[in-house]
ZAVEXTI-233785 format. One line per field, with one value per residue (C-alpha): residue in three letters; x, y, z; residue number from 1; chain. Coordinates in Angstrom, 2 decimals, decimal comma, m for minus. Example, Ala and Ser with C-alpha at 12.3 -4.5 7.8 and 13.67 -1.06 7.14 Angstrom:
! ZAVEXTI-233785
residu <- [Ala / Ser]
x <- [12,30 / 13,67]
y <- [m4,50 / m1,06]
z <- [7,80 / 7,14]
num <- [1 / 2]
chaine <- [A / A]
***
This chain:
! ZAVEXTI-233785
residu <- [Gln / Val / His / Leu / Val / Glu / Ser / Gly / Gly / Gly / Leu / Val / Gln / Thr / Gly / Ala / Ser / Leu / Arg / Leu / Ser / Cys / Ala / Ala / Ser / Gly / Leu / Thr / Phe / Asn / Ile / Tyr / Thr / Met / Gly / Trp / Phe / Arg / Gln / Ala / Pro / Gly / Lys / Glu / Arg / Glu / Phe / Val / Thr / Ala / Ile / Asn / Trp / Ser / Gly / Asp / Ser / Thr / Ile / Tyr / Ala / Asp / Ser / Val / Lys / Gly / Arg / Phe / Thr / Ile / Ser / Arg / Asp / Asn / Ala / Lys / Asn / Thr / Val / Tyr / Leu / Gln / Met / Asn / Ser / Leu / Lys / Ala / Glu / Asp / Thr / Ala / Val / Tyr / Tyr / Cys / Ala / Arg / Ala / Arg / Thr / Gly / Arg / Ile / Ala / Ser / Met / Ala / Gly / Gln / Phe / Asp / Thr / Trp / Gly / Pro / Gly / Thr / Gln / Val / Thr / Val / Ser / Ser]
x <- [43,54 / 46,89 / 49,95 / 53,58 / 56,18 / 59,90 / 62,45 / 66,05 / 67,81 / 70,80 / 74,36 / 77,02 / 80,50 / 81,53 / 81,40 / 78,81 / 75,44 / 71,94 / 68,57 / 65,57 / 62,03 / 58,70 / 55,57 / 52,34 / 48,79 / 45,33 / 45,87 / 45,93 / 49,73 / 50,34 / 48,88 / 51,04 / 54,55 / 56,57 / 59,52 / 62,21 / 63,20 / 65,70 / 66,30 / 69,58 / 69,83 / 69,47 / 68,63 / 65,49 / 63,95 / 65,36 / 64,35 / 66,36 / 64,64 / 61,27 / 59,77 / 56,67 / 53,68 / 54,98 / 58,64 / 59,85 / 60,73 / 62,98 / 64,65 / 67,51 / 69,08 / 72,52 / 74,02 / 72,97 / 73,03 / 75,08 / 75,06 / 71,37 / 68,73 / 65,02 / 62,76 / 59,27 / 57,35 / 53,73 / 52,70 / 54,09 / 53,03 / 56,66 / 59,21 / 62,93 / 65,96 / 69,29 / 72,08 / 75,66 / 78,94 / 77,40 / 79,02 / 78,82 / 76,73 / 74,06 / 73,28 / 69,61 / 66,15 / 64,81 / 61,11 / 58,99 / 56,25 / 53,35 / 52,81 / 49,40 / 49,61 / 51,42 / 53,60 / 57,22 / 57,64 / 60,40 / 58,89 / 57,72 / 54,45 / 53,64 / 53,59 / 50,67 / 51,36 / 54,50 / 55,89 / 57,35 / 60,94 / 63,88 / 67,29 / 70,36 / 73,72 / 76,97 / 80,11 / 83,34]
y <- [141,10 / 141,55 / 142,04 / 142,28 / 143,20 / 143,25 / 145,31 / 146,32 / 143,03 / 142,62 / 141,47 / 143,09 / 142,36 / 141,30 / 144,21 / 146,20 / 147,42 / 146,98 / 148,23 / 146,07 / 147,50 / 145,76 / 147,61 / 146,41 / 146,91 / 145,62 / 145,62 / 147,89 / 147,93 / 149,65 / 146,92 / 144,06 / 142,88 / 142,61 / 140,37 / 139,32 / 135,75 / 134,34 / 131,09 / 130,07 / 127,37 / 123,90 / 125,31 / 125,86 / 129,31 / 131,06 / 134,03 / 137,21 / 139,98 / 141,37 / 144,61 / 145,06 / 147,20 / 150,42 / 149,95 / 150,09 / 146,40 / 144,48 / 141,08 / 139,75 / 136,43 / 136,13 / 135,82 / 139,33 / 141,13 / 144,29 / 144,29 / 144,42 / 146,93 / 146,65 / 149,68 / 150,62 / 153,65 / 153,14 / 156,21 / 154,55 / 150,97 / 149,93 / 147,95 / 148,20 / 146,03 / 147,84 / 145,27 / 146,34 / 144,48 / 141,80 / 138,38 / 135,58 / 133,60 / 136,29 / 135,19 / 134,09 / 135,02 / 137,46 / 137,38 / 139,98 / 138,57 / 139,83 / 138,33 / 137,29 / 139,92 / 143,09 / 141,34 / 140,59 / 137,18 / 135,08 / 131,75 / 131,26 / 129,81 / 133,13 / 134,81 / 134,36 / 136,50 / 136,38 / 138,35 / 136,66 / 137,43 / 139,30 / 137,79 / 139,02 / 137,73 / 138,58 / 137,69 / 137,08]
z <- [147,36 / 149,08 / 146,90 / 147,95 / 145,31 / 145,98 / 144,06 / 144,28 / 143,81 / 141,54 / 141,03 / 143,24 / 144,45 / 147,91 / 150,33 / 148,35 / 149,48 / 148,20 / 149,35 / 148,77 / 148,81 / 149,23 / 148,21 / 149,68 / 148,43 / 149,31 / 153,07 / 156,11 / 156,08 / 159,34 / 161,59 / 160,44 / 161,17 / 157,98 / 157,37 / 154,93 / 154,20 / 151,76 / 149,90 / 148,40 / 145,72 / 147,25 / 150,68 / 152,68 / 153,01 / 156,06 / 158,19 / 157,71 / 159,67 / 160,71 / 161,97 / 163,99 / 162,95 / 164,45 / 163,55 / 167,14 / 167,39 / 165,06 / 165,01 / 162,91 / 162,07 / 163,53 / 160,07 / 159,11 / 162,44 / 162,21 / 158,41 / 157,46 / 158,62 / 158,20 / 158,23 / 157,15 / 155,92 / 156,83 / 154,83 / 151,69 / 152,52 / 152,01 / 153,94 / 153,20 / 153,69 / 153,67 / 153,10 / 153,73 / 153,61 / 151,41 / 151,32 / 148,77 / 151,25 / 151,07 / 147,52 / 147,46 / 146,37 / 148,93 / 149,81 / 151,61 / 153,78 / 155,89 / 159,33 / 160,62 / 163,45 / 164,41 / 166,95 / 166,07 / 164,44 / 162,92 / 161,93 / 158,37 / 159,60 / 161,28 / 157,86 / 155,52 / 152,48 / 150,35 / 147,45 / 144,34 / 145,44 / 144,06 / 143,25 / 145,04 / 143,76 / 145,47 / 143,51 / 145,33]
num <- [1 / 2 / 3 / 4 / 5 / 6 / 7 / 8 / 9 / 10 / 11 / 12 / 13 / 14 / 15 / 16 / 17 / 18 / 19 / 20 / 21 / 22 / 23 / 24 / 25 / 26 / 27 / 28 / 29 / 30 / 31 / 32 / 33 / 34 / 35 / 36 / 37 / 38 / 39 / 40 / 41 / 42 / 43 / 44 / 45 / 46 / 47 / 48 / 49 / 50 / 51 / 52 / 53 / 54 / 55 / 56 / 57 / 58 / 59 / 60 / 61 / 62 / 63 / 64 / 65 / 66 / 67 / 68 / 69 / 70 / 71 / 72 / 73 / 74 / 75 / 76 / 77 / 78 / 79 / 80 / 81 / 82 / 83 / 84 / 85 / 86 / 87 / 88 / 89 / 90 / 91 / 92 / 93 / 94 / 95 / 96 / 97 / 98 / 99 / 100 / 101 / 102 / 103 / 104 / 105 / 106 / 107 / 108 / 109 / 110 / 111 / 112 / 113 / 114 / 115 / 116 / 117 / 118 / 119 / 120 / 121 / 122 / 123 / 124]
chaine <- [A / A / A / A / A / A / A / A / A / A / A / A / A / A / A / A / A / A / A / A / A / A / A / A / A / A / A / A / A / A / A / A / A / A / A / A / A / A / A / A / A / A / A / A / A / A / A / A / A / A / A / A / A / A / A / A / A / A / A / A / A / A / A / A / A / A / A / A / A / A / A / A / A / A / A / A / A / A / A / A / A / A / A / A / A / A / A / A / A / A / A / A / A / A / A / A / A / A / A / A / A / A / A / A / A / A / A / A / A / A / A / A / A / A / A / A / A / A / A / A / A / A / A / A]
***
C-alpha cells in the first residue's frame, strides 16, 4: 500500500523560510512525478509545484515561482519543498501527491495518491 507522509509545516512570520518533506513508501518512487498542492481555508485545492521522475523537469504555479523550490532524493524516497520569502497568502494545508506517470503534471486529476497534509501558517 502506498503511503505519503508530509512533515515540516509550522507557524512562521512573513519573510521566513520552511522546508517541507514528503516521505513515500510502498511504491517504486523513482518512476513517478511528485507534486505539492495546497488548500487554504474556504478555497479550493490548488497546484503549487511538481517534479518529474528524474528531477530534471519542474513546474511551478506563478504565485510561488522564484520563491519555492521542489527537489527529490530518489535514494531516500523523499520529495522536498523549500519555501522562501513566505507570505501570509501562503498559509494553507500543503499536500504531497504522486502522479499517475513519470511525466510532468499539474492537474489534480493527474495525481492519484495523496498525503494527509501539513499545516503552514504565515503570520503577518
